[in-house]
C-alpha positions, 0 to 999 in steps of 0.5 A: 472051415470058413472060405477065404474069398478074395475082398475085391477093391475096384475103382470107386468112381466112373463116368461114362459117355461121349464127351465125358472127358470135359467133366475133368475140371469138375472132378478135379475141383473137388480134389484141389487144395484151397491154396497152392494147388497142383495137378500133374497131367501125364499124357502119351506123347503121341497126342502132342498138339492135339486140340483137346489138350488146350481144353484140359483144365490145367491151372498155374501150378499144374504140370503137363508131362508127356510120357513115351510109350514106344516101349512097354513100361519099365521100372527105371522109367517109372522111377525116372518120372517119379523123380521128376514129379518130386523135383519139379515143385515143392507142392505135392500133387493133389492128383495125377491125371493119366491120359493114354493107352494101357501103357500110360495108365500103368506108368501113372498108377505106378508113379502114384504109388511111388510118390508115397513109397520108398525105393524103386518100383521094382522093389514092389513087383509082385502081390501085396508088397506096397505099404502105403496108398498112392497120390490120388489118380484119375484115368482117361483111356484113349485105347479100349482093351487092356482093363488097366483102367480098372485093374489092381495091377500095373505091369512093368518090365523090371531088371529081372522080369515083367511083372505087375505091381499087384495091390489094393492101392494100385487102382485108380480113384476115378476113371472117365470112359469117353468113347470120343477119346478112342475114335481116332485109334489106328486100325491095327492098334485098335484091334490088338488092344481090343483083343487083350479084352478077348483073351482076358475073358477067354482065359478067365472063362476057361480057368480053374479060378472061374466063378459066377461073378467073373463069368458074368463080366467075362461073357459080356466082355467077349460078346461085345468084342465079338459084336464089334469086330464080327458084326456090322456096326458103325465105328462109333458104336463099336468103340462104345462096345469096346470101351465097356468090354475093356472095363468088363474084362478087367473086372473079370480077371481081377476076380479070377486070373488070366492064363497061358496066353498072358503067361507066355506073352510076358516072357515074349515081351521081356525078351523081344520087347513085343508090345502087350496087345500085339504079343497077346495076339501072337501067342493066342493064335498058337493056343488052339489046344487050350482055348480052341473055339475062341482061337478059331473065332479070333482067327475069323476077326483077323481075317475079316479086318485083314489084320496082318499078325507078325510071324516068325518073331521067335525064329532068330532067338538064341538059346539064351533068349529062349531059356529066359522067355521060358524062365519069365513065363513059368515064374508066373505061378498064379496064371498057370494055376488058373490055366491048368490047376495046382499041378500045372508043372506036370503039364507045362514043362519048360520043354512044352513052353519052348515048343509053343515059343518056336510056333511063334 
């Protein structure tokens, strides 16, 4: 029998380096139509008023939309943004540009798809459900860790559950990785986001889907996070490492999968609205039985950088909320199969999931 290996689609073009975001104009020049060109810039609204926004290559027909990322990306917000782009001009965009953290990356990837596909973004939560390619899209991350800049998924909270649009049409067409763009990230947010890379690597390396391709990226990603938070590197050097670690971590899980941490984190986020990076850290801290040495090292990083992890977040949840968290988490079959094997339901029962949630 011929093996059925995954045919992985990755981002085809990448620019890396300090000040690289200043090449955006050159990149867009190759995409703009000769007549009536239009580019839509979608920027996290925390950056309103920043000086670098005035330097963006915005032309007469272009549009700048400030997106709100106070909460995890929701399908209803994707649909709202899609309508806004469609209704604000008769000119179809030549490109979308995402500037922000993982939530901004996911919102723009989803809007790109919905501009060329009918219905609601909730219709496409799952694996390989998108029929048409999206609008050309460029990602410029301002945080490092989520891997959203390279992944084939856009993680969204829908009416039923938190689940990504996983498709070969989801990845960006171009990314610009500029360490200068993450230089001003708040200390806690920088840490929690970077730990997404660390948990990606841990779940990949300890999963049943692991292979040498994934292992190479996961090991290097984890090493770079380790250097950034347990070494004594200048902030700028550490930021460069974290940006590459995010990219490598995303590539690793793209050819393997995440596991227990992300599955439980999705349930936590769906019910309590916990931000992804924070939620991962809350969950990972309780997973010594699954990722022992990595969890212990994670705690060393917490302590060294005096990061206060939220405690008791599930203390007041109702039975109904707990049931929903468990239901959302246990609906993510590929994650559990990677973590615990094809018979994962024998090991991760609803009762076991509740026990883990109660620890948080």
